[in-house]
N, C-alpha and C positions, 0 to 999 in steps of 0.2 A: 118955496125957493124957486124963483123964476129966472131963466137965462135965455135971452134971445126970443122971448115969447113962449118958451117951453117950461113947463113945471118939471124941474129936475130933482125934486126933493126925494124921489125914490129911485134915482139912477145910481149906477156905479157902486152898488152895495150899501148905499145910505138908506136910512129909514126916517121919513119925515125930515129930511135934511140933516140928520144927526149922524155923527160917526160913533158916538158913545151914548149910552143911556136910553136907547129906544129899541125895543124888541121888534121882530118882524111883524108885519101887519096882521097875521093870523092870530097872534098871541092875545089872549084875554088877560090884561094886567091885574085883574082881580084874583086870578088864580096863581098858585105857586109856579115858579119856573119849571118848565118841562111838562106841565099838566094841560096845556092847550093842545088841541088836536091839529097836527100838521095836515094840511089838505092832501088828499090822495093824489099822487102824481099820475099823469097819463102820458102815453107816447105822443098823442096829438099835442099836448101842452108843451112837451120837450121840443117837438118838431117846430111848432109855431114860434117858439122863443129863440130858435137857432139864429134867425137873421138879426136878432137884437142881443146876441151873446156878449157883446162888448158894452152894452148900455144897461141892461137889466140885471147886472151882476157885478162883482168886484173885478172882473177880468180887465176892465178899462184901466184900473189902477196898476195892475201888474203889467199890462201891455205897455203903459207909459213908462214904467220903471225899466222894462226890458229895452225900450228904445234909447233911453238915457244911458243905461249901463253899457249897451252895445256900442253906442257912439264913443263912450269913454274907453272901452276895452274890446275892440273887435278882434277877430281871429286873424293871425298872420299866416297866410297860406302860401307864401313865397317859397321857392325851391330851397332857399337858404335858411328858412325858419327852423326852429327847434322841433316843431311838430313834424316837419317833412323828413326828419332824420330817423325818427323812431316813434312807435305807438306808445312807448313808455319813456318819456323824456323828463329828466329831473328839472331841467330849465323850464320846460313848458309847464309842468305841474306846479313848480314854485311860483311862476308868474300868475297862473290862474287861481291858485289858492290865496294869493294876496288880494285878489278881487273878491272871491266868494266867502272866505271866512269872515271878514269884517261885515259884509253886507248881510249874510245869513244871521250871524250873531246879533247884528244891529236890528234886523227886522223882527226876529223872534224875541229878542230882548225887549224891544219896544212893547210888544203885546204882553209879555210877562210882567214888565214893570208897571205899565198903565193899569192892568187888571188886578194883579195880585199885591201891589204895593200902594199905588196911587188911588185905587178904588174908583176908576172912571166908570165902571159898570156896577150895577147894584142888584143884579139878578143872577147869582150863582146857582147852578143846578144842585149844589150841596151847600146848605146854609151853614152847617157846622164843620166846614172844611178846616183841617189843620195843615198848615204849610209844612211841607216835607222837603228839606234841603237835600237829603240823600236822593230822593226821586229826581229832583231837578238836575243834580250833578250827573246822575245816571243817564238822564235823557239828553243832556248836553253832550256827553261823551259819544253816544251813538249817533247823535245829529252830526257832529263834526266828522265822524267816520263816513257818514253818508255824503258829506261835502267832498271828501277825498275821493270817494268812488265816482261822484259826478265828474270831477276833474279828469279822472281816468277815461271816462266816456268821451269827454272833450278831446283828450289827447288822441284817442283811437280814431275818432271821426276826422279830426284835422289832419291826421296822418293819411287817412284814406283819400281825403280831398287833395291834399298837397302832393301826394305821390301819384295821382291820376287813377287810383283804383276805384274811386267812386265819383261819378259825374255829379255836378251840382249847378245851380243857378247862382251866378256871382252876385255879391252885394252891390257891385257897381250897377248891375241891371235892376236889382230889386229896389234900390233907392235912386234910380235914374230920373224919376218923375215922369217917365213915358207911360203910355197906356198899359203896355205889358208889365212894366215895373210896378205900377200901382196895383194891377190885378194880382201879381205875385205877392205883394206886400199884404193886400187885403185878404187873400186866401190864407196866408200864414196867420195873420192876426185873428181871424175868425175861426180858422180850421183847428188850431191847437186846442182851444177850450172844448170844442165839440168832441174832438177825437179823445181828449183826456178823459171825458166822462165815460166813454165807451170802454177805453182801455182800463181805467181804474176798476170798473165793476168786475171784468173778467180776471184781471190780475189779483184782485182782492179775493174773489171766490177760489181762484187757484191756490192762493196762500192759505186758504182754509181746508185744503186737501189734507187729511189727517197727519201724515208724516211731515209735510211742509209746515203745518201749524206747530207741531210738537218741536221741531228743530229750528224753525225760522220765525214764523209770524207771532209765536207766543211772546217773543221779546217785546214787540209793540204792544201786546195786550197785557203786559205787566201793569200798564196804566189803566186801571178801571175808572179812576177819576182823573180826567186828563187836564193838562196845562199846556201852554203853547209849545214848549220844547218837546213834548211827547209826539207832536205831529210828524216829525222826521226821525224820531227815535226808532230805528229799525235794525234788524240783523243785516250784516253785509250782503247776504244772499237775497234778502228782501229788497235792499237797495238795487241790487243787480237787476232783478225782475221789474221793479217799480220804474226804473229809468229806461227800461226797454220800450217805454211809451214813445221814444224817439224813432221807432221803427219806420215811420213814413220817410224819414231822411235816408233810409237804406234802400227803399224800393221806388221812390219817386224823385224827380228832379226838384230838389228843395234848396233853398238858400241857407248858408251858414246862420243867417239871422233867425230863420224859422226854427232851426235846431236850438239856438240860444234861447229863444222865446219859450220853446217847449220846456227846456231845462229850468228856466227861471220859474215857470208855472209849477213845475214839479217840486222845486225847492221851497217856494214861498207860500203856496196856497195852503199847506197843512197848518200853518202857524195859528191864525185867528180861528180857523175851523176846529182847533183842538183847545179852545180857551177854557172851557168849563163854565162859560157864562152865556146868558141868553140875550143880552141887550147891547149889541155893538155891531159894527161893520163885520159882515161875513159870519155872524154867529150861526152855529150849526147844531141845533138840538137833534137833528136827524142822525148825524154821525155820533154825537154824544151817546145816544141810546145804543148804538152798536157796541161801544166800549163798555157800557153798563150792563147790557143784557146779552151781548155777544151773538146770539142766533137771529139777528135781524139787521136790516138797513145796511146792506153790503155796498150799495151804490153810493155815489156822491149825491147830495141832496137835490142837485139839478137833474138827476137821472133816476129818481126814485121809482119810476114806472117799472124798472127792471126787477125791483124787489116786489112790487105789486104782482108782476107776471109770475114770479116763482114762489109767491106766498110767504115772503120774509119781510114784508112791510110792517113797521110798527109806527103808530102815529103820535103816541104820547107816553108819559110815564105814569098815567093813571093806573091805580091799583097797586102801586109800589108803596108799601107801608114803611120802608126803611128810610127814615128822615135823615139818618146820618150817612147815607150813601152806600154804595155797593161794597161788599167785602171782596178781598182778593180771591181770584179763582184758586182752587185747591191744588192744581197741578204745580209741579216744582218750578216751572218757569214763570209763575205769576207773582213771585216775590221780587223785591228790589234789592236783594242781597248783593253785595259787591263781589262776593266770592262765587265764581261760576261753577256749575256742576261738572262732573267728569264727562257726562254725556255731551254737554254743551261744548266743552273743549275739544272732544274727539270729533264731533261733527264740523265745528268751525275750522279745525286744523285740516281735516281731509278735504273739505270743500274748497278752502283757499289753495290747497295743494294742486287742485285741478288747474288753477290759473297759473300757479308757479311753474308747473311742469310745461304747460303750453307756452308761457312767456320765454322759457329757456330755448325754444326752437324758433323764435322770431328771427328772420333774416337767414334761416337755414333752407337748404335745397330739399324740399319735401315732395314726396309723391302725392298724387291726388287722394289716394287712400289714407295716407297719414294726415293730410290736411283735414279730411272728412272726420277722421277719428278724434283729432284734437278739437275740432269744432263741436262735435257732439259732446265731448268731455266738458267743455266750458258751459255750453247752453243747458244740456240735460243732465250732466253729471251731478250737480247739487241736488236735483230732485230724486234721482235714483239713490244717492247716498242717504237722503232723508228717509227713504223707505227702508234701506238696509239698517241704518242706525236705530230707527224706531223699532224694528223687529228685534234687533239684538238686545235692546233695553226693555223689551216686553211691552211695547206700545204698538200693537198690531192693527188696531182698528183704523180704517182709512179715513172715513168722513163721519165720525161719531157726533160732530157738533150739531148737525142739522139733519132732519129727515128729508129725503129727496128721492125721486124715482131714479131708476137706472139711466133713463134718458137724460134726466137733469144732470146727473153726475157726469155722464159722457160729454154733454155740451160744455160744461164748465171746465172740465179737465182738458178737453181738446182745445177749447178756446184759450185757456190760460197757457197751454203749451205753445200754441201758435203765436200768441201775442207777447209772451214773456221769454220762454226758453229759445224759441226759434230765432228771433232777432239777434240774440247773443251769439248763437252758433253761426249765423250768417256773417255777422261782423268779424268774428274770428276767422272764418273762411276767407274773407276778403283780405284780412290783415296778413295771413300766412302765405298769400300768393307770392311767388317769386317774381 
């Protein structure tokens, strides 16, 4: 496939010019799906690919979608807008949900339909897969809850911008066509995917901290054999920490579009990567193996060097004799039963109460100490609650899932706290300022 003199057959997430029916170049098609060795990732390879992050990956497709959608539904940051009045505005949330629910369901539904009903791909990781409608409904429910939490993020940030609490680069400058505007736009387009790969690794390892896994991340791991809607199927607290990837918009002068692009990447990129198939756009055997074997491949496939560094890289499913696929993990959270456990209800209720209590004091005249307390409650409260609830229910081991040195534990817990919990606390601190 040639365009303008360039061979683009392997650009934009395509393989040999195909969207479906062609596995990645490293795959030996004479072997069963998942049995080909994924090339060992290196930091140098990740670094040298960074300038081409919009070309040698699916990012170009999502970036194009973000530009189209943002042109259709930009943020209204005027002083009279609904977002300017409150960080939790029914009118704002209603408006944004009317954008995100159809687009997310449409995008995830496209992948689910084309792969699991229309058979556009022919290399499933599990040949004897049985379609489980209960699992799909379960995944769709938690996916939609994640869309709602993302719109709350939007509401808070638009409130901070519109009320003057958080400085930003206006869209008028970003899309002005001037040299500065073009540089801002290019920095956003290229910076988001690179930052995402770093944040995802540390956020993911943080969620494998024993108590957070037991109370939060285990919901995502109920899917041992994944399908597209499983990608965004997460506990509300996982969504909270996952979306904290927008932290650069809190600490740097960023445009609202950069924030929107970051959010779209967070929402859309898990879909095809959780397909359960090997031969299509953005197929991801690397992450599939994390769901199947659990103690490996915590990074995104583009940043697998981090797993190599910490000894958790797995290159294939060779040696796995279970042709019918993985069995559900034995802990209580690994089933797809519709009735939640008492432990699940207790933790979810108390963790959401952290935000309910804080929201009750929005627009109140608080002291700096009170603001600091509420900020810590929203950012770090869910993690401390996970430790307490896990202890009360007899699950006291902290990181039993993987063996790691004390230094490794410290790096991942500290990194996760800084990149996941701290941004939530800081956003709360800004919101509660009088």
